[in-house]
C-alpha positions as CSV (number, residue, x, y, z in Angstrom):
1,X,18.9,-4.4,9.5
2,X,15.1,-4.5,9.8
3,X,13.7,-8.0,10.3
4,X,10.6,-7.6,8.1
5,X,9.4,-10.7,10.0
6,X,6.0,-10.7,8.9
7,X,6.8,-10.6,5.2
8,X,9.6,-13.2,5.7
9,X,7.0,-15.6,7.3
10,X,4.7,-15.1,4.3
11,X,7.5,-16.1,2.0
12,X,8.5,-19.1,4.0
13,X,4.9,-20.3,4.2
14,X,4.8,-20.0,0.3
15,X,8.2,-21.7,-0.4
16,X,8.0,-24.5,-3.0
17,X,4.3,-24.2,-3.3
18,X,4.3,-24.5,-7.1
19,X,3.2,-20.9,-7.7
20,X,5.0,-17.7,-8.7
21,X,5.5,-15.5,-5.6
22,X,4.8,-11.9,-6.6
23,X,6.1,-9.3,-4.2
24,X,4.5,-5.9,-4.8
25,X,4.6,-2.6,-3.3
26,X,5.7,1.0,-4.1
27,X,9.4,1.4,-5.2
28,X,11.9,1.7,-2.4
29,X,9.8,0.2,0.3
30,X,12.2,-2.7,0.8
31,X,11.0,-5.4,-1.6
32,X,14.4,-6.0,-3.1
33,X,16.1,-6.2,0.3
34,X,13.5,-8.6,1.6
35,X,14.1,-10.9,-1.3
36,X,17.9,-10.6,-2.1
37,X,19.1,-10.3,1.6
38,X,16.5,-11.4,4.2
39,X,14.9,-14.3,2.4
40,X,18.2,-15.3,0.6
41,X,19.8,-15.6,4.2
42,X,16.9,-17.8,5.2
43,X,17.4,-20.1,2.3
44,X,21.1,-20.4,3.0
45,X,20.5,-21.0,6.7
46,X,18.3,-24.2,5.7
47,X,21.2,-25.5,3.5
48,X,20.5,-23.9,0.1
49,X,23.8,-23.4,-1.9
50,X,24.4,-19.9,-3.3
51,X,24.8,-21.4,-6.9
52,X,21.1,-22.5,-6.6
53,X,19.8,-19.0,-5.9
54,X,19.6,-17.1,-9.2
55,X,19.0,-13.3,-8.6
56,X,18.6,-10.7,-11.3
57,X,17.8,-7.0,-10.7
58,X,16.2,-5.8,-13.9
59,X,16.6,-2.1,-12.8
60,X,20.3,-2.4,-13.0
61,X,22.0,-1.1,-16.3
62,X,24.1,-4.3,-16.8
63,X,20.9,-6.3,-17.0
64,X,19.1,-4.0,-19.5
65,X,19.6,-6.6,-22.1
66,X,17.5,-9.0,-20.1
67,X,14.6,-6.8,-20.7
68,X,14.0,-8.9,-23.8
69,X,12.0,-11.9,-22.5
70,X,13.7,-14.4,-24.7
71,X,17.1,-13.4,-23.6
72,X,15.9,-13.4,-19.9
73,X,14.5,-16.9,-20.5
74,X,17.7,-18.2,-22.0
75,X,19.9,-16.6,-19.3
76,X,18.0,-18.2,-16.5
77,X,17.8,-21.7,-18.1
78,X,21.5,-21.8,-18.8
79,X,22.2,-21.4,-15.1
80,X,20.0,-24.5,-14.1
81,X,22.6,-27.2,-14.4
82,X,21.3,-30.1,-12.2
83,X,18.2,-31.5,-10.7
84,X,18.4,-29.8,-7.3
85,X,15.9,-27.2,-6.4
86,X,16.6,-23.7,-7.7
87,X,15.3,-20.4,-6.4
88,X,14.9,-17.6,-9.0
89,X,14.6,-13.9,-7.8
90,X,13.6,-11.3,-10.5
91,X,13.5,-7.8,-9.2
92,X,11.3,-5.2,-10.9
93,X,9.9,-7.6,-13.5
94,X,7.7,-4.9,-15.1
95,X,10.8,-3.7,-16.9
96,X,10.8,-6.7,-19.2
97,X,9.3,-5.6,-22.5
98,X,6.7,-7.5,-24.7
99,X,8.0,-8.5,-28.1
100,X,6.7,-10.1,-31.2
101,X,7.3,-13.9,-31.5
102,X,10.1,-14.2,-34.0
103,X,9.1,-17.9,-34.8
104,X,5.7,-17.0,-36.2
105,X,4.5,-15.1,-39.2
106,X,0.9,-14.8,-37.9
107,X,0.1,-11.0,-37.6
108,X,-2.2,-11.3,-34.5
109,X,0.0,-13.9,-32.7
110,X,0.2,-13.3,-29.0
111,X,3.3,-11.3,-28.0
112,X,6.1,-12.9,-25.8
113,X,6.0,-11.2,-22.4
114,X,7.5,-11.8,-19.0
115,X,4.4,-13.7,-18.2
116,X,5.5,-16.2,-21.0
117,X,9.0,-16.5,-19.3
118,X,7.5,-17.1,-15.8
119,X,4.9,-19.6,-17.0
120,X,7.7,-21.5,-19.0
121,X,9.7,-21.7,-15.7
122,X,6.7,-23.0,-13.8
123,X,6.8,-26.2,-15.9
124,X,10.2,-27.1,-14.5
125,X,10.0,-29.4,-11.4
126,X,13.0,-27.9,-9.7
127,X,12.3,-24.2,-9.9
128,X,10.8,-21.9,-7.3
129,X,10.1,-18.4,-8.7
130,X,9.9,-15.1,-6.9
131,X,9.3,-11.7,-8.6
132,X,9.0,-8.1,-7.4
133,X,7.1,-5.4,-9.1
134,X,6.1,-1.8,-8.4
135,X,2.9,-1.7,-10.8
136,X,-0.2,-3.6,-10.0
137,X,-1.5,-2.8,-13.4
138,X,1.1,-5.2,-14.8
139,X,1.2,-7.6,-11.8
140,X,-1.5,-8.0,-9.3
141,X,-4.4,-7.2,-11.6
142,X,-3.3,-9.9,-14.0
143,X,-2.3,-12.6,-11.5
144,X,-5.1,-15.0,-12.1
145,X,-5.5,-14.4,-15.8
146,X,-1.9,-14.5,-17.0
147,X,-0.5,-16.9,-14.5
148,X,-3.5,-19.2,-14.9
149,X,-4.3,-19.2,-11.2
150,X,-0.7,-19.9,-10.2
151,X,0.2,-16.4,-8.9
152,X,0.6,-15.7,-5.2
153,X,0.9,-12.1,-4.2
154,X,2.6,-10.7,-1.1
155,X,2.1,-7.0,-0.7
156,X,5.0,-5.1,1.0
157,X,4.6,-1.7,2.7
158,X,7.1,0.8,3.9
159,X,8.1,0.1,7.7
160,X,5.1,0.0,10.0
161,X,5.5,1.9,13.3
162,X,6.4,-1.2,15.1
163,X,9.2,-2.0,12.7
164,X,10.4,1.6,12.8
165,X,10.7,1.3,16.6
166,X,12.9,-1.8,16.2
167,X,16.0,0.4,15.8
168,X,14.8,3.7,16.9
169,X,17.1,5.0,19.8
170,X,14.9,7.1,21.9
171,X,11.5,7.5,23.6
172,X,8.5,6.0,21.8
173,X,6.8,9.4,21.7
174,X,9.7,11.0,20.0
175,X,9.6,8.1,17.6
176,X,6.0,8.7,16.9
177,X,6.6,12.3,16.1
178,X,9.5,11.4,13.7
179,X,7.4,8.6,12.0
180,X,4.5,11.0,11.8
181,X,6.7,13.5,9.8
182,X,9.1,11.3,7.8
183,X,7.2,7.9,7.4
184,X,8.7,4.5,7.0
185,X,10.6,4.2,3.7
186,X,13.8,2.6,4.9
187,X,16.3,5.1,3.3
188,X,14.4,8.1,4.7
189,X,14.5,6.4,8.2
190,X,18.2,5.9,8.0
191,X,18.9,9.5,7.0
192,X,20.4,11.5,9.9
193,X,18.6,14.8,9.7
194,X,15.7,16.8,8.3
195,X,17.5,18.0,5.3
196,X,18.7,14.5,4.2
197,X,15.2,13.1,4.8
198,X,13.3,15.7,3.0
199,X,15.8,15.7,0.0
200,X,15.4,11.9,-0.4
201,X,11.6,11.9,-0.2
202,X,11.2,14.9,-2.6
203,X,13.7,13.4,-5.1
204,X,11.8,10.0,-5.0
205,X,8.7,11.8,-6.4
206,X,10.5,14.0,-9.0
207,X,13.0,11.5,-10.2
208,X,11.2,8.1,-9.7
209,X,7.6,7.9,-9.0
210,X,6.2,10.6,-11.2
211,X,8.4,9.6,-14.1
212,X,7.4,6.0,-13.6
213,X,3.6,6.8,-13.8
214,X,4.0,9.0,-16.9
215,X,6.2,6.5,-18.7
216,X,4.0,3.5,-18.0
217,X,0.7,5.3,-18.8
218,X,2.0,7.5,-21.6
219,X,0.6,10.6,-19.9
220,X,1.5,14.0,-21.4
221,X,1.0,16.4,-18.7
222,X,3.4,16.0,-15.7
223,X,2.4,19.3,-14.2
224,X,-1.3,18.1,-13.8
225,X,-0.2,14.9,-12.1
226,X,1.9,16.8,-9.7
227,X,-1.0,19.2,-9.0
228,X,-3.3,16.1,-8.4
229,X,-0.9,14.7,-6.0
230,X,-0.7,18.0,-4.1
231,X,-4.5,18.2,-4.1
232,X,-4.7,14.6,-2.6
233,X,-2.0,15.3,-0.1
234,X,-3.9,18.3,1.1
235,X,-7.1,16.5,1.7
236,X,-5.9,13.1,3.0
237,X,-8.9,11.4,4.9
238,X,-11.4,13.8,3.4
239,X,-14.3,12.5,1.2
240,X,-13.8,13.5,-2.4
241,X,-14.4,12.4,-6.1
242,X,-13.3,13.3,-9.5
243,X,-15.7,16.0,-9.8
244,X,-14.6,17.7,-6.6
245,X,-11.0,17.4,-7.7
246,X,-12.0,18.9,-11.1
247,X,-13.5,21.9,-9.3
248,X,-10.3,22.4,-7.2
249,X,-8.3,22.5,-10.5
250,X,-10.6,25.1,-11.7
251,X,-10.8,27.2,-8.6
252,X,-7.1,26.9,-7.4
253,X,-5.1,26.2,-10.5
254,X,-7.2,27.9,-13.0
255,X,-7.0,24.7,-15.1
256,X,-9.8,22.7,-16.9
257,X,-9.0,19.0,-16.4
258,X,-11.6,16.4,-17.5
259,X,-13.2,14.1,-14.9
260,X,-12.1,11.1,-17.0
261,X,-8.6,12.5,-17.1
262,X,-8.5,12.8,-13.1
263,X,-10.0,9.3,-12.8
264,X,-7.2,7.8,-15.0
265,X,-4.5,9.7,-13.1
266,X,-5.8,8.5,-9.6
267,X,-6.1,4.9,-11.0
268,X,-2.4,5.1,-12.3
269,X,-1.3,6.5,-8.8
270,X,-3.0,3.7,-7.2
271,X,-1.5,1.1,-9.6
272,X,2.0,2.5,-8.6
273,X,1.0,1.9,-4.9
274,X,1.5,5.5,-4.0
275,X,-2.0,6.2,-2.9
276,X,-4.9,3.9,-1.8
277,X,-8.6,4.4,-1.4
278,X,-11.4,3.6,1.1
279,X,-15.0,3.3,-0.2
280,X,-18.0,4.2,2.1
281,X,-20.1,1.2,3.3
282,X,-23.7,1.5,4.6
283,X,-23.4,-0.7,7.6
284,X,-27.2,-1.2,8.1
285,X,-28.0,-1.5,4.3
286,X,-24.8,-3.7,3.9
287,X,-24.0,-2.1,0.5
288,X,-21.3,0.2,-0.8
289,X,-21.9,3.9,-1.7
290,X,-19.9,4.5,-4.9
291,X,-18.9,8.1,-4.1
292,X,-17.3,10.1,-2.7
293,X,-14.4,8.1,-1.2
294,X,-11.2,8.8,0.8
295,X,-7.7,8.6,-0.4
296,X,-4.6,7.9,1.7
297,X,-0.9,7.9,1.0
298,X,1.2,4.7,1.3
299,X,3.6,6.7,3.5
300,X,3.2,9.9,5.5
301,X,6.7,11.1,4.8
302,X,6.0,11.0,1.1
303,X,2.8,13.0,1.7
304,X,4.5,15.6,3.9
305,X,7.4,16.0,1.4
306,X,4.9,16.7,-1.4
307,X,3.7,19.7,0.6
308,X,7.2,20.7,1.6
309,X,6.3,19.7,5.3
310,X,4.1,22.7,5.5
311,X,0.6,21.2,6.2
312,X,1.3,19.0,9.3
313,X,-2.1,18.2,10.8
314,X,-1.7,15.4,13.1
315,X,-5.3,14.3,13.0
316,X,-5.1,13.5,9.3
317,X,-1.7,12.0,9.4
318,X,-2.7,9.8,12.3
319,X,-5.8,8.6,10.4
320,X,-3.5,7.8,7.4
321,X,-1.1,5.8,9.6
322,X,-4.1,3.7,11.0
323,X,-5.4,3.0,7.6
324,X,-2.0,1.7,6.4
325,X,-1.6,-0.3,9.6
326,X,-4.9,-1.9,9.0
327,X,-3.9,-2.8,5.5
328,X,-0.5,-4.1,6.6
329,X,-2.4,-6.4,9.0
330,X,-4.4,-7.9,6.1
331,X,-7.8,-6.1,6.6
332,X,-10.0,-4.8,3.8
333,X,-10.8,-1.3,5.0
334,X,-13.8,0.8,4.3
335,X,-15.3,4.0,5.7
336,X,-18.4,3.2,7.6
337,X,-21.8,5.0,7.2
338,X,-24.6,4.6,9.8
339,X,-27.9,6.1,8.8
340,X,-30.1,7.3,11.5
341,X,-33.5,9.1,11.7
342,X,-33.3,12.2,13.9
343,X,-36.3,14.0,15.4
344,X,-36.0,17.8,16.2
345,X,-37.7,19.6,19.0
346,X,-40.7,20.6,16.7
347,X,-41.4,16.8,16.2
348,X,-40.2,16.7,12.5
349,X,-37.4,14.4,11.5
350,X,-34.8,13.8,8.9
351,X,-32.3,11.1,7.9
352,X,-28.7,11.8,8.9
353,X,-25.5,9.8,8.2
354,X,-22.9,9.3,10.9
355,X,-19.4,8.2,9.9
356,X,-17.1,5.6,11.4
357,X,-13.6,6.2,10.1
358,X,-12.8,2.6,9.5
359,X,-14.7,-0.6,9.1
360,X,-11.9,-3.4,8.9
361,X,-12.8,-6.9,7.8
362,X,-10.6,-10.0,7.7
363,X,-12.3,-13.4,7.3
364,X,-14.9,-13.5,10.1
365,X,-13.4,-10.8,12.1
366,X,-14.5,-7.2,12.0
367,X,-13.2,-4.0,13.7
368,X,-14.9,-0.6,13.9
369,X,-12.4,2.1,14.5
370,X,-12.6,5.9,15.1
371,X,-9.4,8.1,14.9
372,X,-9.8,10.8,17.4
373,X,-6.9,13.1,18.4
374,X,-8.5,13.7,21.9
375,X,-11.5,12.6,23.9
376,X,-10.7,15.3,26.6
377,X,-14.2,16.8,26.7
378,X,-17.6,15.3,26.9
379,X,-18.9,16.8,23.7
380,X,-16.0,15.4,21.6
381,X,-16.4,11.9,23.2
382,X,-20.1,12.0,22.3
383,X,-19.5,12.7,18.7
384,X,-17.0,10.0,18.4
385,X,-18.9,7.3,20.3
386,X,-22.4,8.1,18.8
387,X,-22.0,6.2,15.5
388,X,-21.0,3.0,17.6
389,X,-24.2,3.3,19.6
390,X,-26.1,2.9,16.4
391,X,-24.5,-0.2,15.2
392,X,-26.2,-3.3,16.5
393,X,-23.7,-6.0,16.5
394,X,-21.1,-7.5,18.8
395,X,-18.0,-6.7,16.8
396,X,-15.2,-4.9,18.6
397,X,-15.4,-0.9,18.6
398,X,-12.3,1.1,19.2
399,X,-11.5,4.7,19.6
400,X,-7.9,5.6,19.1
401,X,-6.5,8.7,20.6
402,X,-3.2,10.5,20.5
403,X,-0.1,9.2,22.2
404,X,-0.1,6.3,24.7
405,X,-3.0,5.3,26.7
406,X,-3.7,1.8,27.9
407,X,-7.0,0.3,26.8
408,X,-10.1,1.3,28.8
409,X,-13.5,-0.1,28.3
410,X,-16.5,2.4,28.3
411,X,-19.9,1.4,30.0
412,X,-21.2,0.4,26.5
413,X,-18.2,-2.0,26.0
414,X,-16.3,0.3,23.6
415,X,-12.4,0.5,23.9
416,X,-10.5,3.7,24.0
417,X,-6.7,3.4,23.6
418,X,-3.7,5.4,22.5
419,X,-2.7,5.1,18.9
420,X,0.9,4.1,19.9
421,X,-0.3,1.2,22.0
422,X,-2.6,0.1,19.1
423,X,0.3,0.2,16.6
424,X,2.7,-1.6,18.8
425,X,0.2,-4.4,20.0
426,X,-0.3,-6.9,17.3
427,X,-2.8,-9.2,19.3
428,X,-5.9,-7.0,18.9
């Protein structure tokens, strides 16, 4: 059993805080296990009785009747029998439907939703509520409006590399190769061979993720969404925008898909936590550049399965893993842009933009990170370090290279270290 200690600590810190704890993340990343097993065991270890932990999985067929918010509300309240503290776990809350209020004849009356149920439970002094959800459109985006400032989100990711290595029986470099290929979704990690891992990851897309996105957003064209995912998977870590993707559809797929449709598809995929994006940030000008942006997959195994494990570029996969690790550690992550003025041999000059792979911010902390597979030759090292030399601040600047390499400091104070060391070392 993976400890998921960082997430358990977050739930413990939020226990009995008077807010609804909303555990979000892509389906099958371990949200339910975190809540129903790990956190439940913690509550029992501090003396909470089983009868005071009410857990409902709304994805199970026997609980489909509770997709009606009124029936869900009644079912929960019937189980609250005394004044002791109760802990309510609701898994995949987005399956609860909105219904018209049967007690009003007003045509435009507000519907009854799962928000209504949760806000009603919050009024009870002896109830602590936890919900999981796989759709930010219905959860995280509405936390402060629908829950009136009483929603507290905990984002859960697939296993990080350090979590993956907790139970990996082998050398850390072999573990890195496997994590790079198959990612950190718990069931994929536990599968015994390539065939089982590949089949599980491919079926997740075809039978769960894509169908979820289509059903929730009422999209008509499943093939276009699949094609978009393939396009994004093939260009992980590359700058792009809806217009570029439209051109790819035209040139490769011979299909005309509007920019607005592509934008709505990518937004839906982000809402389902399948992909994430990083905007470009002008470091000197201290402003965002709206387009183009970079897309990353929540899990490299999912990305590789989409492409049938054909395009296995370690450079881009390593960059994707670093992006996810920074998000797991709680950073806001942008792509850094450093504008310089370059003069040629003839004396004329022009503006040039240098890129820093990641600018990671958390409170008053900032990290600048370059993802470089190798720094073996002087020319490559110069390219990777040049953007750092043009950033005039004292925040830490790190170049991550392939494999294991203990941190070394350059003459300019930059750090060069192996990506494995970075992923396993939490105290940076």
